N, C-alpha and C positions, 0 to 999 in steps of 0.2 A: 633906258633899260638897265637893270642891275643884273649882271651875270657873274657866275662863278665857273672857273675852268680848273679842273683837277688834272694836273700833269703839265709840266712846262718843257716837254720835249719839242721837237721841231713842229709837230702838229699843233700842240697847245700854244707854243710860241707864236706861230703864224696866226692862229685864230685870235689870240689875245691882242696881238699887234694890230690886226685889221679892225677888230671891234672897238678897241680903244681909240684908234685914229678916226673912227666914225662918230666918236662922241659918247659912247656907252661907258657906264661905270663898271669896270671889270676888276675882279679879284681872282688871283691865281694861287692855287694851293700846290706846293711843291716840297718834296722831302729832301731832294739833293741840294746841298748847300751851294755847290758851284753853279748849278742851273739857276738857283734862286738869285745869286748875285748877278749873273748875266742878265736875267730877265729884269731885275730892278734897274739896271743901268741902261737898258735898251727900250723898254716898253713903259708907256704911261699907264701903269696898273699897280694896284696894291698887291704885294706878294706876301702870302702867309705860309710860314714853315710848318709842315705837318702832313698827315695822311688824310686823303679825302674820305677814307672809311672810318674816320673818327668824328664823333658828334661834337667833341670839344673843339676840334679844328674847324669844323663846319660852322659852328656858332661864332667862332672868332672871325671867320670870313664873312659873317653877316647873312647866313642862310635864310634867316627869317624874312629878309627883304628881297631875296633873289627872285627874279622873273624867269631866269634861264640858268640851267645847270648842265655843264658839258664835262664828261669824264673821259679823258683820252690818255691815261697812263699806259704803260706797256704791259700791264697786268689786267687781264679780263675780269678776274674776280674782284679786284679793287674797283674797277669801273662800275660793275654791276651792284656791288654793295653800296658804293657811294650814291648811286642813283636811287637805290631802295631807301636810303636814309633821307635823301632829298624829298622823296615822296611823303615821308612823315612830316616834313615841314611845309607841305602844300606848295612846292615850287611849281610854277606853271608849265614849263617845258623842260624835259630831261632827255639828254642825248648821251649814248655810251658807244665808245669804240670797242668792238669785240673781234679779236683776231681768230679765235678758235672756231672752227667749223662745227664743233660740238654744240655751240650756242646759236650759230647762224648759218643756214644754208647746208648743213650736213644731214646725216641720216636721222639724227634726233633733234631736228630744228625746233627751237623754242621761239615763241612769239614775244615781241617786245612788251606787249600788254601783260604778259605773265610777271614782269618785273615792275610794272607801273611806269615803264619807259616809253617815251614818245617815238624815239628813233634809235634803232641799233644799226651801226655802220660797220660793215666788214671790209677792211682795207683790201683784202685779196680780190673780192668781187669788184670793188670800185676800180682798182688798177687794171684788172683783166678787161673790163669794159672799155677803158680808155685805150688800152693797147689794141683791141680789136677795131676801134674807130680809126686808129692810126694806120692799121693794115688796109682798111677799106679805101682810104684816100691816098693813093700813091703820090709820091713826091712832096706831100705836104709836111711841114715841120710840126704844125699844130693844127688840130681840127676839133670843132664842136658843132653839133647840129642843134637847130632851134626850130620853133614853129612846126612841131610834129615832123621834123625831118625835111621840111621844104626849104629852109634857109640854112646855109652853111657858113661858118666862119673859119677861114683857112689862113695859114701862114706859109709863104713860099720864099725860099732862098733865091737871091738874085745872083746868077752865075755870070761869067764874063760874056757868054754868048746870048744872054737873055735879050729878047727884042725890046724890053722896057728899060734896059739899063741906059741911064742918061736922059730919060724922058721926064719932063716936068709933070707934076700932078695936074696942072691946068690943062695940059694937052690931052691927058687921059680923060679928063672931064668932057672934052669936046667930042669924044667918040663913045660916050656912054650909051648912045642908041644902039651901037653894035655890041658893046661889051658892058652890060648893065652891072656894075659893081660899085661899091663904096670902099675906098681905101681908108681904113680906120686908123692905122698906125704903122710906124716903121721902127724896127729894132736896128739901131746903128751903133756898132761898137759897145753893145751891152746896155744902151740907153733907149728907153721906149719914148718915142715922140709922136705927137699928132701932127702930121705934116700940113703945110700950107700950100697954096696953089703954085707958088714959085719954087717949091722944093723939088729936087730931082732925085730919082731913084738911082742908087749907086750900087756897084758891085759889092757883094758881101752883105747887103741889107737883107733883112727878113721883112717882107711886106705882108701885113695883115689886112685882110679884106673880107667883106660880106657880099655874098651873091646868092641868087636863087639856084637851088640844086640843078634845075633843068638847064641852066646856062653854063654849067661847068665845062662842057666841051669847048665852047668858044672862049671862056676865060683861060683855060689851059693853053689854048692856041695863042692868046694875047701874051701870056708869060713865057711861051716857048717850052711848056712842060709836056713831056711825053706821057700819054695815057697808056700805062702798062697794065696788062692783065696779071692779076696775082693768083697763082694757084699753088705753087710749091713753097712751103714754109718750114724752116728749121727753128726749133725752140730749145734753148739751152736752159736747163734748170727744172727739176721735177718737184719742187716744193709746192706749197699751197697756191702761189700765184701761177706757177707753170701748169699745174693741174687745171686751174680755172680757165686759163687762156686756151689750153689745148682743147678742153671741152667746147668752149664757145666757137673756136675756129673750125673744129671738126663738124660741129652741128651746122655751121654756115656753109659747109661744102668744100673747105680747103683741104689740100693734101698736107698733113702735118707729120713731121718726124721730130720726136722729142729726145734730146740728149741728156742723160743723167749719169753721173759718175758712180753713184752708190748702187751696187748690184741688187741689194735687198729692196731698195726703193724702186728699181726698175721692175722687179717682179710685182710690186704693189701697183705700180702705174699700169702695167700690162693688164691687170685685173680690172682696173678702174676705167681704162680708156680703150674700148673696143674700136678698132679701125685706125688707131694711131700707132705708127711704128716707133717702138722704144729702142734707143741705141745706148748701150752701156759704154760710154766714152767720156774723156775729160774735156775741159773747156778749150784746150789747145791741141787736142788730138786731130790735127788737120788732115792726116792721112785717112783716118776713118771717115771724116766728113766728106772728103773728096771722093772716096769710094761710093758714098751714098748720094753724091750729086750736089754738094754745097756750092760748087762753081756755077751751077745752073739754077740756084735757088732764087726765088723772087724776093723773099724776105727772110732775114735772120733776126730772131728775138732772143735777147739774153736777159733772163730773170732770176739769176742766182742771188744769194744773199750777200754777195760781195761786189761792190761797185766797180772796183778795178778789174775784176774778172769780166764783168759785163762789158765794160768799155773796151778792154784789150781784145777780147774774143770777137767783138763786133768789128773792130778795125782789121783783125786778122782775116776773117772770112770775106770782108769787103775787098781786101787786097787780092783774094783768090777768086773773085768774080761775082759774089753775091750782090744783087742789084741794090738792095735797101736794107739798112740795119736799124734796129730799135733796141735801146738799152734801158733797163731799169736802173735809175741812179738815185740813191737815197740821200746822199750828202748834198746839201744845197750849193756848196761852193764848187762842186764838180759838174753841176748841170750845164752852165754856159761853156765850161771847158770841153765837155763831151761833144757838144754840137760844133764847137769851133775846130776840132781836130778830125772830124769826119763822121761822127755818129749822126745819122739822119734825124732820128727822133730820140730824145732823152725824156723819160717819164719819171716823175717823182711820186712815189707812193704816199709820202707825207703830204705833199701839196694836193694830191688828188683827194686824200681823206679830209684834209682841212676844207677843201672846196665843197665836199659833200655836206659837211657840217654847216658851213656858211650859207649854203643854198637853203638849208632848212630854217635858219634863224632870221632870214631876211623878212621884210614886211610882206603883207599879203599881196601887194602889187607885183612882187618879184616872183616869177614862175621858175626861173632857172638862172644859175650863175656858173660860169666857167672861167677858171683862171687861164691867162695866156702869158706868154713871154716869161715863163718861170715865176709866175705870181706877181709880175710887175704891173699887171693890169687885169681887168675882168671884162667879160661880155655878159650882159644881163638881158634876159627876156622879161619885159615888164608889161603890165596891162594898164591901160588908162582907165581909172575908175569913173563911175558915172558922174560924180560931182567935181571932177578935175577941172581946173581953170584952163586946161589945154583944149578941151572939147570945143570944136567949132573954129579953131585957129589953123591957119596955114603953117606948114612946117617952117617956111621962110620967116614967119613972124614970131617964131618961138625962140627965145634965147636960152638954149640949154646951158647947164652949168659948164664952166670952163673945164676942159679936160674930158668932156664927154661928147660923143657923136652918134647920131641915129644912123644905123646901117640898113635897116629893113623894117617893113610894116606888114603885119599879118592881120587881115580883116576877113573874118569868117573863114572860108577855105582858100582865100586868095592871098598869096604871099608875093610881095614885089619890092623892088629897090626903089625908094622914094626920090622925088625931086622937091624943090622948094614949094611947088604949087599944091602938094598933097594936103588935103584938109583932114585934121585929126578928129576921130570920132570916139565916143565912149566904147570901151570894149576892145579897141585896137591893141594889138600886141606889138610892142616895139623891141627891136634888137638893138641894144645900146652898148657901144664900147666905152669904157670908162677907166681912167687912171684912178689909183687908190684914193686920191684926194677928192675925187668927184663922185664916188659910189654912193655915199650917204646923201649927198646933195641931189642926186638923181631921184632917189626914193622920196625925198621930201618935196621935190619939184613936181612930182606926179600927183601928190595929194591935194 
């Protein structure tokens, strides 16, 4: 596939890196000379200096041969104009990142088809949905739902008192009848590994696993995770993401209190969010928060535009009794740091946006893609096509690409955790954990 990516920020960088590693021919258009030099040194892609809204630059990038066009600069107008120009060159698929609610999801919502664009991605909405998923699954570091919500992929931190600390994977396999899960990977000291049977779970690990949603109570018991009811939520930051998160949480029945420092913005939010209590306070105004019950809050979510504020305020309220804290962290280098010092869930808006793009550009067999472990791996929901060589084979007889593991099978309305004797059928939907080196191999393997 020949693809052009306009914008080499963190989103464009991540997409270019992932697609180039999968063997696609990628050209990146970037105006900033420093970003251009960084990309040239780190990604196997051709970098063209210029604007994506320039026909001269597009032609230099090879627009006539492009199958895919992705515009993810920080300027909505540039992304839209670039995609409009790509339409004139008959590019097959066009994707634009659009931050402004004026274009997407606001009162004057415009359809992607109005611009000849196949997909408009609004980062605020993408991030808000990821945050709400994190709220719904208490104690999980990461979460994604698959197979119409029947299968869940979760990551749990292993504490000192965890019942599975020191247990070998082979021993867990022997009790799968009681606890039907597939442990897909372990994050240990920042490295994502696919464990073997003789590997033992250690304190500080984050264990990633797949299970049927109906089995979650027994799985929580296995890991020693307390199932807490979540009702009271504090939300710091009344920007676009905060507004979207507050709406989704309030609609879902949670009691939400939103903290915003700007008084004028508080008045705007009060008009927008009926039923949500708006507090005019700063990120470190702990006295006001304590008065409002932060010490009894189930979840605190920090979504300001400043990573340090989000991290520090989360740690502050956790020290005062908040049970769980979620922070929006934009800088990639701060993601692992945030979780290592006490933030329960750190969510990257750039990574979430890049994931939404990658999900769309995958082959037809890939129904969903979710990044895990800060983008160090992916979970894919893939369908076995009618002419696949896998049809009629037992799972034990299939040699999946190295770095990939099947965690669940969805057949019709039945979702279950497989064993080696499962026979694969056309139309089966597989939940597959894959390291970056194996993602493209999995897609090819299915065909």
